[in-house]
C-alpha positions in Angstrom: 25.5 -19.5 -9.7 23.2 -16.5 -10.0 20.3 -16.1 -7.7 17.7 -16.1 -10.5 18.5 -19.6 -11.8 18.4 -21.0 -8.3 15.0 -19.6 -7.7 13.7 -20.7 -11.1 14.7 -24.3 -10.5 13.2 -24.2 -6.9 9.9 -22.8 -8.2 9.8 -25.3 -11.0 10.2 -28.2 -8.6 7.8 -26.9 -6.1 5.2 -26.1 -8.8 5.4 -29.8 -9.9 4.9 -31.0 -6.3 1.8 -28.7 -5.8 0.3 -29.7 -9.2 0.7 -33.4 -8.6 -0.6 -33.3 -5.0 -3.7 -31.5 -6.0 -4.5 -33.6 -9.1 -8.1 -34.7 -9.2 -9.3 -32.2 -6.5 -10.8 -28.8 -7.4 -8.8 -25.7 -6.6 -10.0 -22.1 -6.4 -8.9 -19.8 -9.2 -8.6 -16.3 -7.8 -10.4 -13.9 -10.1 -8.8 -10.8 -8.6 -6.3 -9.5 -6.1 -6.4 -6.5 -3.8 -3.4 -5.3 -1.9 -2.7 -2.8 0.9 0.7 -2.0 2.2 3.8 0.2 2.0 6.7 0.6 -0.4 7.6 -3.1 -0.4 4.6 -3.7 -2.7 3.7 -0.2 -4.0 3.4 -0.2 -7.8 3.1 3.6 -8.2 0.9 5.2 -5.6 3.7 7.0 -3.8 4.9 8.7 -6.9 1.4 9.9 -7.7 0.9 11.2 -4.1 4.3 12.6 -3.4 5.6 14.1 -6.7 3.4 17.2 -6.5 4.7 18.1 -3.0 8.2 16.7 -2.5 11.2 15.6 -4.6 10.8 12.0 -5.7 13.6 9.7 -7.0 12.0 6.3 -7.5 10.5 7.4 -10.8 14.0 7.9 -12.2 16.5 5.3 -13.6 18.0 2.9 -12.6 14.7 1.9 -11.0 13.1 -0.8 -13.1 16.3 -1.7 -14.9 16.1 -5.5 -14.6 12.6 -6.2 -15.8 10.6 -3.3 -17.1 13.5 -1.4 -18.5 12.1 1.8 -17.0 10.9 3.2 -13.7 7.4 2.1 -12.8 7.0 3.5 -9.3 8.1 0.2 -7.8 11.0 0.5 -5.3 13.1 -2.1 -7.0 15.2 -2.9 -10.0 12.2 -4.9 -11.3 9.1 -6.6 -10.0 7.6 -6.5 -6.5 6.5 -9.5 -4.5 2.8 -9.1 -5.5 3.8 -9.1 -9.2 5.0 -12.7 -8.9 1.9 -13.6 -6.9 -0.4 -12.1 -9.6 1.5 -14.1 -12.2 1.0 -17.3 -10.3 -2.8 -16.8 -10.5 -2.8 -15.7 -14.1 -3.7 -12.1 -13.2 -2.2 -8.9 -14.7 0.1 -6.5 -12.9 -2.1 -4.7 -10.4 -2.6 -1.0 -11.3 -1.9 1.6 -8.6 -5.3 2.7 -7.2 -4.4 6.4 -7.6 -3.8 5.9 -11.3 -7.6 5.6 -11.8 -7.4 2.6 -14.1 -10.5 2.0 -16.2 -10.4 -1.7 -15.5 -10.3 -2.7 -11.8 -12.2 -6.0 -12.1 -9.1 -8.2 -11.8 -7.5 -6.2 -9.0 -6.0 -3.0 -7.6 -3.0 -2.1 -5.5 -3.7 0.4 -2.7 -0.2 0.2 -1.1 1.8 3.4 -0.8 5.4 3.9 0.0 5.8 5.3 3.6 2.4 4.1 4.7 1.9 3.3 8.4 -0.5 1.1 10.2 -1.3 3.8 12.7 -3.0 7.0 11.4 -0.4 9.6 10.4 -1.8 12.2 12.9 -0.4 10.1 15.8 3.2 10.6 14.5 2.7 14.3 13.9 1.0 15.1 17.2 3.7 13.2 19.2 6.5 14.9 17.2 7.9 11.6 16.1 8.5 13.0 12.6 10.0 16.5 11.7 7.8 16.8 8.6 4.2 16.4 7.4 3.4 12.8 6.4 1.3 11.8 3.3 -2.1 10.7 4.5 -1.8 7.0 3.4 -2.2 4.9 6.5 -3.8 1.5 6.6 -7.2 3.0 7.5 -7.0 5.4 4.6 -6.2 2.6 2.2 -9.2 0.6 3.4 -11.3 3.7 2.8 -10.0 3.9 -0.8 -10.8 0.2 -1.3 -14.3 0.6 0.1 -14.9 3.7 -2.1 -14.0 1.7 -5.1 -15.9 -1.4 -4.1 -19.1 -0.6 -6.0 -17.2 -0.1 -9.2 -15.3 -3.4 -8.7 -18.5 -5.4 -8.2 -20.4 -3.6 -10.9 -17.6 -4.3 -13.4 -17.8 -8.0 -12.7 -21.7 -7.9 -12.7 -21.8 -9.9 -9.5 -22.7 -9.2 -6.0 -19.8 -8.0 -3.8 -20.0 -11.1 -1.7 -19.6 -13.4 -4.7 -16.9 -11.1 -6.2 -14.7 -11.0 -3.2 -15.2 -14.6 -2.2 -12.9 -15.4 -5.1 -10.4 -12.6 -4.5 -7.1 -12.7 -2.7 -6.5 -9.8 -0.3 -3.0 -8.9 0.9 -2.8 -6.7 4.0 0.8 -5.6 4.5 3.5 -5.5 5.1 2.6 -2.8 7.7 4.7 -1.8 10.8 8.1 -1.0 9.4 7.5 2.7 9.0 5.7 2.9 12.3 8.8 1.5 14.1 11.3 3.4 11.9 9.7 6.7 12.8 10.1 5.8 16.5 13.7 4.7 16.1 14.6 7.8 14.2 13.0 9.9 17.0 15.6 8.3 19.3 13.0 6.2 21.2 14.5 3.3 23.1 14.1 -0.3 22.2 11.7 -0.8 25.2 9.6 2.2 24.0 9.3 0.8 20.5 8.5 -2.7 21.9 5.7 -1.2 23.9 4.2 0.2 20.7 4.1 -3.1 18.9 0.8 -4.4 20.3 -1.0 -1.2 19.1 0.3 -1.8 15.6 -0.6 -5.4 15.6 -4.1 -4.7 16.9 -4.6 -2.2 14.1 -3.6 -4.7 11.4 -5.8 -7.4 12.9 -8.7 -5.0 13.0 -8.3 -4.2 9.3 -8.2 -7.8 8.4 -11.4 -8.4 10.4 -13.0 -5.4 8.7 -12.3 -6.9 5.3 -13.8 -10.2 6.3 -16.9 -9.0 8.1 -17.8 -5.8 6.1 -16.4 -6.6 2.7 -16.8 -10.4 2.4 -13.1 -11.2 2.0 -12.6 -15.0 2.1 -8.8 -15.3 1.5 -6.4 -12.8 3.3 -2.6 -12.9 3.4 -1.0 -11.0 6.3 2.7 -10.5 5.9 5.0 -9.9 8.8 8.1 -7.5 9.0 11.4 -8.3 7.3 14.7 -8.0 9.2 14.9 -4.2 9.0 17.9 -4.1 11.3 19.8 -5.4 8.2 18.9 -2.5 5.9 21.8 -0.3 4.7 19.8 2.8 5.5 19.1 2.0 9.2 22.5 0.5 9.6 23.9 3.9 8.6 21.4 6.1 10.3 21.3 4.2 13.6 25.0 3.3 13.8 25.8 2.9 17.5 28.6 5.1 18.9 29.0 3.7 22.4 32.1 1.8 23.6 30.0 -1.4 23.7 28.8 -1.0 20.1 30.0 -4.4 19.1 27.3 -6.0 21.2 24.6 -4.1 19.3 25.3 -6.2 16.2 24.5 -9.8 15.5 26.9 -12.3 13.8 26.3 -11.0 10.3 26.4 -7.3 11.2 22.7 -6.5 11.6 21.3 -4.3 14.4 20.1 -6.7 17.1 17.6 -4.3 18.8 15.9 -3.3 15.6 15.5 -6.9 14.5 14.2 -7.8 18.0 11.4 -5.4 17.3 10.6 -7.0 14.0 10.6 -10.5 15.6 8.3 -9.3 18.4 6.0 -7.8 15.8 5.9 -11.0 13.8 5.2 -13.2 16.9 2.3 -11.1 18.0 1.0 -10.8 14.5 1.2 -14.6 14.0 -0.8 -15.0 17.2 -3.3 -12.4 16.1 -3.9 -14.3 12.9 -4.5 -17.5 14.9 -7.1 -15.6 16.9 -8.8 -14.3 13.7 -8.9 -17.8 12.3 -10.7 -19.1 15.4 -13.2 -16.2 15.2 -13.8 -16.5 11.5 -13.4 -20.2 10.6 -15.0 -19.7 7.1 -12.2 -17.4 6.0 -8.7 -18.5 5.0 -6.2 -16.2 6.8 -2.5 -16.7 6.0 0.5 -15.4 7.9 3.3 -14.7 5.5 6.8 -14.8 6.9 8.8 -11.9 5.5 11.7 -12.2 8.0 13.0 -15.8 7.5 13.4 -15.8 3.7 15.4 -12.6 3.7 17.5 -13.8 6.7 18.1 -17.1 4.9 19.8 -15.3 2.0 21.8 -13.0 4.3 23.1 -15.9 6.3 23.8 -18.2 3.3 24.9 -15.8 0.5 27.0 -18.3 -1.4 24.0 -20.6 -1.8 22.1 -17.9 -3.5 24.8 -16.4 -5.7 24.9 -13.3 -3.6 28.0 -11.1 -3.0 29.8 -11.7 0.2 29.2 -8.2 1.5 25.5 -8.9 1.9 24.7 -5.7 3.8 25.6 -3.3 1.0 23.0 -1.8 -1.3 23.2 -2.4 -5.0 22.2 1.2 -5.9 23.8 3.9 -3.8 27.1 5.5 -3.0 29.5 5.9 -0.2 29.9 4.6 3.4 30.2 1.1 4.7 26.8 0.1 3.3 26.8 2.0 0.0 24.1 4.3 1.2 24.1 8.0 1.8 21.0 10.0 2.7 22.0 12.9 0.5 22.8 10.8 -2.5 20.1 8.1 -2.8 19.3 5.8 -5.7 17.7 7.7 -8.6 19.6 11.0 -7.9 22.0 12.2 -10.6 25.3 10.5 -10.4 24.2 7.6 -8.2 24.8 4.3 -10.0 23.5 0.8 -9.6 25.6 -2.4 -9.5 25.9 -4.3 -12.8 24.1 -7.4 -11.5 21.3 -6.6 -9.0 20.5 -10.4 -8.7 23.8 -10.7 -6.8 22.5 -8.3 -4.1 19.9 -8.6 -1.4 19.2 -4.9 -1.0 18.4 -2.7 -3.9 18.5 1.0 -2.7 19.3 0.9 1.0 15.8 0.2 2.1 14.1 -2.2 -0.4 15.0 -5.5 -1.9 16.1 -6.6 -5.4 13.7 -8.3 -7.8 15.6 -11.6 -7.2 14.8 -11.4 -3.4 11.2 -10.4 -4.1 10.8 -13.5 -6.3 12.3 -15.7 -3.6 9.9 -14.3 -1.0 6.9 -14.6 -3.2 7.7 -18.3 -4.1 8.1 -19.0 -0.4 4.7 -17.6 0.3 3.0 -19.3 -2.6 4.5 -22.8 -2.3 6.0 -22.8 1.2 7.8 -22.9 3.5 7.4 -19.2 4.3 3.7 -19.0 4.8 1.3 -20.5 7.3 -0.3 -22.2 5.4 1.3 -21.8 1.9 -1.1 -19.7 -0.3 -1.6 -22.4 -3.0 -2.3 -25.1 -0.4 -4.8 -22.9 1.3 -6.9 -22.2 -1.8 -10.4 -23.5 -1.3 -12.8 -24.6 -4.1 
């Protein structure tokens, strides 16, 4: 059975449960959605920012092959997680903020591929990257949102407080790039672990800024996925020591890298709890990005996924079908015939089928605390 039908049936059943349980009680209809994050939810900002200065491949086929039939700037064969969320609320696909859309009243996406939680100057000053980064960190994206805020509220002809009280904000995922830059700079697991609290504090501060300064009443805060299972990091961080077998878990993912992701998620979940206590009038939701992906990786046959779950659909060469010098979108690099039978799309990002599964888990449960649709307030 293919992954897509499984998810469709699951979503249909869960939708019925939610609808029947909320019958007779008012439920908030989100009028708009505003998202900040990195490449997992980017809908085109990276292409706009990067294309003038560096080679870009995500704007080339086969990106977009499953749904749009063309590249859209999304790092997938089709839709991103936030596309499925927008659909659930009857909202259009969110335009990339740098596309300067004429209509921003129903939402904007500020996420950019490669974005970090910590300002990019930190990584450059500390020589954690051998190149200049695009200036697209969480703080920068917040600035973009706040610059656009008057236009958003003027368009809706309401005060910002009223406008944003019926908006859904998504802050993340953030952290994956922060930790990847450390790992690629040969920092030890303990050094990366010590950096996690700084990243989490930065994310929590951004969420609080949206609530206090901008009137956000509903905020989703996603954690990190199991990045130790990504074909790119499995290739680039491949252990070469005699005890290398101990560096992998039972399905072949890098233990230490996933330990960082789990530590990040535990601290972020706790930080969300602290924000809830401090701002009881706001609905703050922790979205689990780790467990749903891990569920598919550990139970591939239940999801119609190929047995070699750690291979990328679009790529070439090596144990994981990923090669840094021949990535998806480059000439001669082909995609698999059926992306829905794969977890990973291009060595780093997920297929549309996985994005759908994650989104449904956040909307209906069980992969959000609380599930987004159950947390909606009238």
